[in-house]
Backbone as CSV, one residue per row, in Angstrom:
resi,resn,N_x,N_y,N_z,CA_x,CA_y,CA_z,C_x,C_y,C_z
1,MET,-12.187,3.889,2.099,-11.215,4.559,1.259,-10.502,3.510,0.413
2,THR,-10.197,3.880,-0.805,-9.425,3.025,-1.670,-8.132,3.702,-2.035
3,GLN,-6.998,2.983,-1.937,-5.729,3.561,-2.333,-4.893,2.519,-3.041
4,ILE,-4.119,2.983,-4.006,-3.260,2.125,-4.779,-1.810,2.349,-4.284
5,PHE,-1.149,1.238,-3.975,0.232,1.277,-3.512,1.089,0.632,-4.598
6,GLU,2.186,1.346,-5.009,3.153,0.767,-5.949,4.257,0.119,-5.119
7,VAL,4.406,-1.192,-5.317,5.335,-1.946,-4.504,6.363,-2.732,-5.354
8,GLU,7.390,-3.170,-4.689,8.467,-3.955,-5.312,8.216,-5.436,-5.064
9,ASN,8.832,-6.285,-5.849,9.011,-7.717,-5.618,7.799,-8.606,-5.891
10,ILE,6.722,-8.076,-6.463,5.598,-8.980,-6.836,6.031,-9.706,-8.109
11,LYS,6.143,-11.042,-7.980,6.626,-11.823,-9.104,5.605,-12.779,-9.702
12,CYS,4.657,-13.225,-8.885,3.786,-14.338,-9.358,2.485,-14.369,-8.544
13,GLY,1.728,-15.380,-8.838,0.475,-15.618,-8.136,0.672,-15.930,-6.659
14,GLY,1.795,-16.584,-6.326,2.092,-16.856,-4.914,2.295,-15.560,-4.127
15,CYS,2.988,-14.619,-4.729,3.188,-13.269,-4.136,1.840,-12.600,-3.914
16,MET,1.041,-12.655,-4.969,-0.259,-11.968,-4.887,-1.155,-12.613,-3.819
17,ASN,-1.114,-13.933,-3.705,-1.893,-14.631,-2.686,-1.444,-14.237,-1.299
18,THR,-0.138,-14.152,-1.074,0.403,-13.782,0.224,-0.028,-12.361,0.566
19,ILE,0.090,-11.450,-0.366,-0.274,-10.049,-0.124,-1.748,-9.940,0.212
20,GLN,-2.585,-10.563,-0.608,-4.024,-10.482,-0.382,-4.394,-11.028,1.000
21,LYS,-3.937,-12.199,1.321,-4.283,-12.802,2.581,-3.706,-12.011,3.758
22,GLY,-2.461,-11.582,3.639,-1.841,-10.803,4.717,-2.555,-9.514,5.035
23,LEU,-2.911,-8.776,3.981,-3.576,-7.507,4.195,-5.005,-7.675,4.651
24,GLU,-5.713,-8.665,4.094,-7.119,-8.831,4.457,-7.299,-9.353,5.864
25,GLN,-6.255,-9.831,6.495,-6.328,-10.268,7.889,-6.205,-9.055,8.839
26,MET,-5.842,-7.925,8.316,-5.645,-6.737,9.138,-7.012,-6.091,9.470
27,PRO,-7.214,-5.697,10.721,-8.444,-4.979,11.069,-8.557,-3.694,10.228
28,GLY,-9.720,-3.512,9.613,-9.982,-2.307,8.841,-9.772,-2.461,7.356
29,VAL,-9.112,-3.549,6.951,-8.892,-3.813,5.501,-10.037,-4.673,5.006
30,MET,-10.806,-4.109,4.054,-11.914,-4.860,3.495,-11.528,-5.723,2.322
31,ALA,-10.595,-5.237,1.489,-10.180,-5.979,0.295,-8.808,-5.507,-0.122
32,ALA,-8.011,-6.465,-0.620,-6.694,-6.157,-1.166,-6.590,-6.835,-2.516
33,MET,-6.221,-6.088,-3.554,-6.145,-6.647,-4.888,-4.763,-6.387,-5.489
34,PRO,-3.821,-7.327,-5.311,-2.478,-7.134,-5.886,-2.525,-7.403,-7.383
35,GLU,-1.615,-6.770,-8.095,-1.542,-6.918,-9.528,-0.075,-6.953,-9.894
36,ASN,0.457,-8.109,-10.345,1.884,-8.230,-10.538,2.387,-7.574,-11.844
37,GLU,1.547,-7.418,-12.838,2.013,-6.794,-14.096,2.503,-5.381,-13.881
38,HIS,1.798,-4.631,-13.065,2.139,-3.248,-12.787,2.763,-3.006,-11.432
39,GLY,2.835,-4.043,-10.618,3.441,-3.940,-9.303,2.613,-3.077,-8.373
40,THR,1.314,-3.216,-8.437,0.432,-2.405,-7.571,-0.430,-3.266,-6.677
41,VAL,-0.867,-2.679,-5.604,-1.821,-3.301,-4.702,-2.898,-2.264,-4.416
42,THR,-4.125,-2.560,-4.801,-5.278,-1.703,-4.531,-5.913,-2.197,-3.233
43,VAL,-6.041,-1.280,-2.281,-6.539,-1.687,-0.958,-7.794,-0.858,-0.613
44,ASP,-8.868,-1.514,-0.286,-10.064,-0.879,0.289,-9.978,-0.999,1.792
45,PHE,-9.997,0.116,2.502,-9.842,0.052,3.958,-10.584,1.170,4.627
46,ASP,-10.838,0.971,5.920,-11.498,1.974,6.765,-10.406,2.844,7.393
47,GLU,-10.327,4.079,6.943,-9.230,4.939,7.425,-9.385,5.322,8.920
48,LYS,-10.541,5.016,9.512,-10.706,5.235,10.933,-10.076,4.116,11.741
49,THR,-9.901,2.962,11.114,-9.348,1.757,11.774,-7.841,1.599,11.481
50,ILE,-7.434,1.880,10.243,-6.047,1.689,9.858,-5.619,2.812,8.930
51,SER,-4.374,3.214,9.044,-3.825,4.274,8.190,-3.108,3.662,6.985
52,PRO,-2.898,4.467,5.959,-2.065,3.998,4.852,-0.677,3.585,5.317
53,ASP,-0.112,4.258,6.313,1.201,3.910,6.836,1.198,2.512,7.437
54,GLY,0.100,2.122,8.082,-0.010,0.746,8.617,-0.007,-0.285,7.500
55,ILE,-0.653,0.017,6.421,-0.669,-0.884,5.265,0.701,-0.983,4.654
56,VAL,1.385,0.152,4.506,2.756,0.182,3.964,3.671,-0.648,4.837
57,ALA,3.554,-0.517,6.143,4.405,-1.274,7.069,4.171,-2.761,6.927
58,LYS,2.917,-3.196,6.789,2.610,-4.627,6.619,3.172,-5.138,5.268
59,LEU,3.000,-4.372,4.239,3.558,-4.754,2.930,5.069,-4.960,3.022
60,SER,5.740,-4.027,3.650,7.175,-4.061,3.791,7.589,-5.269,4.651
61,GLN,6.837,-5.512,5.727,7.130,-6.671,6.584,7.018,-7.990,5.826
62,MET,6.136,-8.036,4.859,5.954,-9.289,4.062,6.982,-9.376,2.946
63,GLY,7.764,-8.289,2.692,8.770,-8.304,1.639,8.375,-7.560,0.391
64,TYR,7.325,-6.743,0.509,6.806,-5.987,-0.647,6.785,-4.497,-0.328
65,PRO,7.961,-3.866,-0.256,8.023,-2.435,0.131,7.557,-1.513,-1.019
66,LEU,7.347,-0.298,-0.673,7.009,0.694,-1.728,8.166,0.796,-2.675
67,VAL,7.841,1.166,-3.909,8.882,1.370,-4.932,9.936,2.341,-4.410
68,GLY,11.188,1.942,-4.556,12.304,2.781,-4.104,12.770,2.464,-2.690
69,ASP,12.058,1.594,-1.981,12.445,1.300,-0.588,12.864,-0.142,-0.449
70,ASN,13.351,-0.724,-1.539,13.745,-2.148,-1.517,15.160,-2.321,-1.061
71,ASN,15.482,-3.478,-0.513,16.849,-3.850,-0.169,16.959,-5.388,-0.209
72,LEU,18.145,-5.888,-0.012,18.366,-7.340,-0.091,17.517,-8.121,0.894
73,GLY,17.382,-7.620,2.128,16.567,-8.332,3.115,15.128,-8.408,2.702
74,LYS,14.579,-7.336,2.165,13.189,-7.363,1.731,12.971,-8.268,0.532
75,LYS,13.966,-8.300,-0.366,13.881,-9.196,-1.492,13.852,-10.636,-1.031
76,ALA,14.711,-10.985,-0.063,14.754,-12.333,0.481,13.446,-12.669,1.143
77,LYS,12.889,-11.728,1.918,11.608,-11.970,2.599,10.479,-12.190,1.564
78,SER,10.538,-11.478,0.435,9.504,-11.669,-0.575,9.556,-13.047,-1.180
79,TYR,10.772,-13.628,-1.338,10.869,-14.994,-1.868,10.211,-15.991,-0.910
80,VAL,10.430,-15.811,0.378,9.818,-16.701,1.385,8.279,-16.510,1.336
81,SER,7.799,-15.270,1.311,6.408,-14.986,1.240,5.791,-15.580,-0.017
82,CYS,6.519,-15.501,-1.115,6.080,-16.039,-2.399,5.830,-17.536,-2.276
83,MET,6.830,-18.250,-1.697,6.683,-19.688,-1.586,5.536,-20.096,-0.675
84,ILE,5.364,-19.346,0.408,4.231,-19.615,1.312,2.920,-19.386,0.580
85,GLY,2.856,-18.329,-0.222,1.653,-18.051,-1.008,1.357,-19.083,-2.003
86,ARG,2.374,-19.696,-2.570,2.166,-20.772,-3.559,1.625,-22.003,-2.855
87,VAL,2.156,-22.339,-1.713,1.741,-23.540,-1.000,0.307,-23.376,-0.510
88,THR,-0.031,-22.246,0.031,-1.392,-22.042,0.593,-2.420,-21.844,-0.494
89,ALA,-2.013,-21.553,-1.730,-2.994,-21.366,-2.847,-3.428,-22.724,-3.357
90,GLU,-2.640,-23.774,-3.125,-2.950,-25.081,-3.688,-4.010,-25.822,-2.893
């Protein structure tokens, strides 16, 4: 199954790297393609292994909640995730 998630806080390539790596480590996720221009993440996953709610929970945990579900704590988490993504991309 392929689903597009509209998320908050994607700012750069570091964010996209963190999202891609974080989601693709989850059982049942075959591919994750974040896109910062539109704030979307397209995810190919096996719905028998993982639900869309599980993907949403992971995105939120990394600091990239669905549009409208943002708060100061999630913004701060996204900055940390962004920096980690930048470091691991190099």
